[in-house]
C-alpha positions as CSV (number, residue, x, y, z in Angstrom):
1,M,-27.9,-30.7,88.2
2,T,-29.0,-34.2,88.4
3,A,-25.9,-35.9,86.1
4,Q,-23.5,-34.0,88.6
5,L,-25.2,-35.5,91.9
6,V,-24.7,-38.7,90.1
7,H,-21.2,-37.9,89.2
8,E,-20.3,-36.7,92.7
9,T,-22.1,-39.8,94.1
10,A,-20.7,-42.7,92.2
11,E,-17.8,-44.6,92.9
12,T,-14.7,-44.5,90.9
13,P,-13.5,-47.1,89.2
14,D,-10.4,-47.2,91.7
15,E,-12.7,-46.9,94.7
16,A,-14.8,-49.7,93.6
17,A,-11.8,-51.5,93.0
18,E,-10.4,-51.1,96.6
19,A,-14.0,-52.2,98.3
20,N,-14.2,-55.4,96.4
21,E,-10.7,-56.1,97.5
22,S,-10.9,-55.1,101.0
23,P,-12.6,-58.2,102.2
24,A,-10.0,-60.7,100.2
25,R,-7.4,-58.3,102.0
26,A,-8.9,-58.6,105.3
27,I,-9.3,-62.3,105.6
28,L,-5.6,-62.6,103.8
29,G,-4.5,-60.6,106.6
30,A,-6.1,-62.3,109.0
31,T,-4.8,-65.3,107.7
32,L,-1.1,-64.7,107.6
33,T,-1.0,-63.5,111.0
34,F,-3.0,-66.5,112.5
35,L,-0.5,-68.6,110.4
36,A,2.7,-66.6,112.1
37,A,1.2,-66.5,115.5
38,V,1.1,-70.7,115.3
39,A,4.8,-71.0,114.0
40,L,5.9,-68.8,116.4
41,W,3.9,-71.1,119.4
42,E,5.4,-73.9,117.6
43,L,8.7,-72.5,117.7
44,L,8.6,-71.0,121.5
45,V,7.3,-74.8,122.7
46,R,10.5,-76.6,120.7
47,E,12.7,-73.9,121.8
48,F,11.8,-73.8,125.7
49,N,11.1,-77.5,126.1
50,V,7.9,-76.8,127.2
51,P,6.0,-80.0,128.7
52,G,3.4,-81.4,126.8
53,W,1.0,-81.7,129.7
54,L,1.6,-78.4,130.7
55,L,1.2,-76.7,126.9
56,P,1.5,-78.6,123.9
57,A,2.8,-77.4,120.4
58,P,0.1,-77.2,117.5
59,S,1.7,-80.2,115.5
60,A,0.6,-82.5,118.8
61,I,-2.9,-80.7,118.7
62,A,-3.0,-81.6,115.3
63,V,-2.2,-85.2,115.8
64,A,-4.8,-85.2,118.9
65,L,-7.5,-84.1,116.5
66,A,-6.5,-86.9,114.0
67,E,-6.3,-89.5,117.1
68,W,-9.8,-88.6,118.8
69,R,-11.5,-87.5,115.5
70,D,-14.3,-90.2,116.3
71,E,-14.8,-89.0,120.0
72,L,-14.4,-85.5,119.0
73,I,-17.1,-86.0,116.6
74,R,-19.3,-87.2,118.9
75,H,-19.4,-84.6,121.2
76,S,-19.2,-81.8,118.8
77,L,-22.5,-83.2,117.4
78,V,-24.1,-83.0,120.9
79,T,-22.4,-79.6,122.0
80,L,-23.8,-78.4,118.4
81,Y,-27.3,-79.7,119.2
82,E,-27.6,-77.9,122.6
83,T,-26.5,-74.9,121.1
84,L,-28.7,-74.6,118.4
85,L,-31.8,-75.8,120.5
86,G,-30.9,-73.0,123.2
87,F,-31.0,-70.5,120.8
88,A,-33.8,-71.3,118.5
89,L,-35.3,-71.2,121.8
90,S,-34.9,-68.2,122.9
91,I,-35.5,-66.4,119.5
92,A,-38.7,-67.9,119.8
93,I,-39.6,-66.0,123.5
94,S,-37.7,-63.4,123.5
95,I,-38.2,-61.9,120.1
96,P,-42.7,-62.0,120.9
97,L,-42.0,-60.5,124.2
98,A,-40.0,-57.7,123.0
99,V,-42.7,-56.7,120.5
100,A,-45.2,-57.1,123.9
101,I,-42.5,-54.6,125.9
102,V,-42.4,-52.1,123.1
103,H,-46.5,-51.8,122.4
104,S,-47.2,-52.4,126.5
105,A,-46.3,-49.5,128.8
106,I,-47.2,-51.8,132.0
107,L,-44.7,-54.5,130.5
108,R,-41.9,-51.9,129.9
109,N,-42.1,-50.8,133.3
110,T,-42.7,-54.3,135.4
111,I,-41.1,-57.0,133.5
112,Y,-38.3,-55.1,131.9
113,P,-36.4,-54.0,134.7
114,I,-36.8,-57.3,135.9
115,L,-34.9,-59.0,132.9
116,L,-32.5,-56.3,133.2
117,A,-31.9,-57.1,137.2
118,F,-32.0,-60.7,136.3
119,Q,-29.3,-60.3,133.5
120,S,-26.9,-59.2,136.3
121,V,-26.9,-62.5,137.9
122,P,-23.7,-64.5,136.3
123,K,-25.5,-67.9,134.4
124,V,-22.0,-70.2,135.7
125,A,-23.9,-69.7,139.5
126,I,-27.6,-70.8,137.8
127,A,-26.0,-73.9,136.2
128,P,-26.0,-75.8,139.1
129,L,-29.4,-74.6,140.4
130,L,-30.6,-76.0,137.1
131,L,-29.2,-79.3,137.3
132,L,-30.5,-79.7,140.9
133,W,-33.7,-79.2,139.6
134,M,-33.8,-80.9,135.9
135,G,-31.5,-83.2,136.5
136,F,-28.9,-84.3,134.4
137,G,-28.9,-84.7,130.5
138,M,-29.4,-82.0,128.2
139,L,-32.0,-80.3,129.2
140,P,-30.2,-78.2,131.6
141,K,-27.6,-77.7,129.3
142,I,-30.2,-75.8,126.8
143,A,-32.0,-73.8,129.6
144,V,-28.3,-72.2,130.3
145,V,-28.1,-71.4,126.6
146,F,-31.4,-69.9,126.8
147,L,-30.6,-67.8,129.6
148,I,-27.4,-66.2,128.2
149,C,-28.8,-65.8,124.3
150,F,-32.5,-64.2,125.6
151,F,-31.2,-60.9,126.9
152,P,-28.9,-59.7,123.7
153,I,-31.7,-60.9,121.5
154,I,-34.8,-58.9,123.7
155,V,-32.6,-56.1,124.2
156,A,-31.5,-55.9,120.2
157,T,-35.3,-56.2,118.8
158,A,-36.7,-53.6,121.4
159,T,-34.1,-51.0,120.6
160,G,-35.0,-51.6,116.8
161,L,-38.7,-51.5,117.2
162,S,-38.5,-48.2,119.1
163,A,-36.2,-46.6,117.0
164,V,-38.1,-45.4,114.1
165,P,-37.6,-42.1,113.2
166,A,-40.5,-39.5,114.3
167,P,-41.0,-37.9,111.3
168,L,-42.1,-41.3,109.9
169,M,-44.5,-42.2,112.4
170,E,-46.1,-39.1,112.4
171,L,-46.1,-39.8,108.1
172,I,-47.8,-43.3,108.8
173,R,-50.4,-42.1,111.5
174,S,-51.2,-39.4,108.7
175,L,-52.2,-42.2,106.2
176,S,-54.3,-43.8,108.7
177,A,-52.4,-47.2,109.1
178,S,-53.5,-49.4,111.7
179,T,-51.1,-51.1,114.3
180,M,-50.7,-53.9,112.6
181,Q,-49.7,-52.2,109.4
182,T,-47.7,-50.0,111.2
183,F,-45.8,-53.1,112.8
184,I,-45.6,-55.1,109.5
185,K,-44.3,-52.0,107.1
186,I,-42.3,-49.9,109.4
187,R,-41.1,-51.2,112.9
188,F,-40.4,-54.9,112.2
189,P,-38.0,-53.9,108.8
190,T,-36.6,-50.7,110.8
191,A,-35.9,-53.6,113.8
192,M,-34.3,-56.1,111.7
193,P,-30.6,-54.9,111.7
194,Y,-30.9,-54.6,115.2
195,M,-32.1,-57.9,115.8
196,F,-29.4,-59.6,113.6
197,V,-27.3,-57.7,116.0
198,G,-28.7,-59.3,118.9
199,L,-28.8,-62.2,117.5
200,K,-24.8,-62.7,115.9
201,V,-24.0,-61.7,119.6
202,A,-26.1,-64.5,121.0
203,I,-25.3,-67.2,118.8
204,T,-21.4,-66.6,120.2
205,L,-22.4,-66.7,123.8
206,A,-24.9,-69.8,122.9
207,V,-21.7,-72.0,122.7
208,I,-19.9,-70.9,125.4
209,G,-23.8,-71.9,127.4
210,A,-23.5,-75.0,126.3
211,V,-19.8,-75.6,127.5
212,I,-20.7,-74.1,131.0
213,G,-23.5,-76.3,131.3
214,E,-21.8,-79.3,130.1
215,F,-18.5,-78.2,132.9
216,V,-21.0,-78.4,135.5
217,G,-23.1,-81.6,135.0
218,S,-22.9,-84.0,132.0
219,E,-21.8,-87.1,130.1
220,D,-21.5,-85.5,126.8
221,G,-20.0,-82.6,124.8
222,L,-16.8,-80.7,123.7
223,G,-17.1,-79.7,127.8
224,Y,-17.0,-82.5,129.2
225,F,-14.7,-83.8,126.9
226,I,-12.5,-81.0,128.0
227,L,-13.0,-81.4,131.6
228,V,-12.2,-85.5,131.2
229,S,-8.8,-84.5,129.4
230,T,-7.5,-82.6,131.6
231,S,-8.1,-84.3,135.0
232,Q,-6.0,-86.7,132.9
233,S,-3.1,-84.7,132.1
234,R,-4.5,-84.8,128.2
235,T,-4.0,-81.2,127.7
236,A,-3.3,-81.9,124.0
237,P,-6.7,-83.4,122.9
238,A,-8.3,-80.8,125.5
239,F,-6.6,-78.0,123.0
240,A,-8.3,-79.8,120.3
241,A,-11.7,-79.7,121.3
242,L,-11.1,-75.9,122.1
243,V,-9.8,-75.7,118.5
244,L,-13.4,-77.4,117.2
245,L,-15.6,-74.9,119.7
246,T,-13.8,-72.2,118.0
247,I,-14.6,-73.1,114.6
248,I,-18.4,-74.2,115.7
249,S,-18.5,-70.5,117.0
250,I,-17.4,-69.3,114.1
251,V,-19.2,-71.0,111.3
252,L,-22.1,-70.1,113.5
253,Y,-21.5,-66.6,113.5
254,Y,-21.1,-66.2,109.7
255,S,-24.2,-68.6,109.2
256,V,-26.5,-65.8,111.1
257,A,-24.0,-63.0,109.0
258,Y,-24.8,-64.7,105.5
259,I,-28.9,-65.0,106.9
260,E,-28.7,-61.6,107.8
261,R,-27.4,-60.6,104.5
262,V,-30.0,-62.7,102.7
263,V,-33.1,-61.3,104.8
264,V,-32.1,-57.6,105.4
265,P,-30.1,-56.7,102.4
266,W,-31.1,-53.1,103.4
267,A,-29.1,-53.4,106.6
268,P,-25.7,-51.6,106.8
269,R,-22.9,-53.1,105.9
270,S,-19.2,-52.4,107.9
């Protein structure tokens, strides 16, 4: 019987090869699609003689990346610093608060509804107030990043901490485990896959938050660079900044995904 079960559940060589090739196929397919879209963009801009100030061709954007590389690198580092600092601050506050909410009915019935209501407030509307309260500089941008990242992390973590199967909780109680032992051995490991879902959502939103803060008031960062470039009808450098923002978002997302694979190897993979 055991041998039969092993035989039925084991992957065949063809299935294993297909599973190993699927990521490569996905990457190849996405790359070819992207290149085709860029080539079509270039062709249409040239064919219809679209003005460069209206929509630059990909080749013009590549030239702008080379010409403005020093400025773009400097502003990219500022945006990256704001993003990472606000993201780290949101992790440091939201995860302990999620733990407290799950373990305290008072907090769950008082603070959690307020957080839900606060999430409905557009962060773009709050950014000017943060600028008024905190002044120019990096602090209001970090605050915007924090506010945007805070909610996805706390909701995902609280959901994971509450997702322990009831039979498992009954078993751990029958073994007379303490609250701390239950949290360390059961609740937190169960919550980690959920938590990383929130972290992956938050890290992409963090870049958006940094740019929103830079749009409202800043003298550095890619958001500021885009505003200055568009105000002077330099559309190609603005698109170059957008390219860098996209690269930053992708790199940060897959960095968090890689950390998840290392820290939470038991998490389900798509």
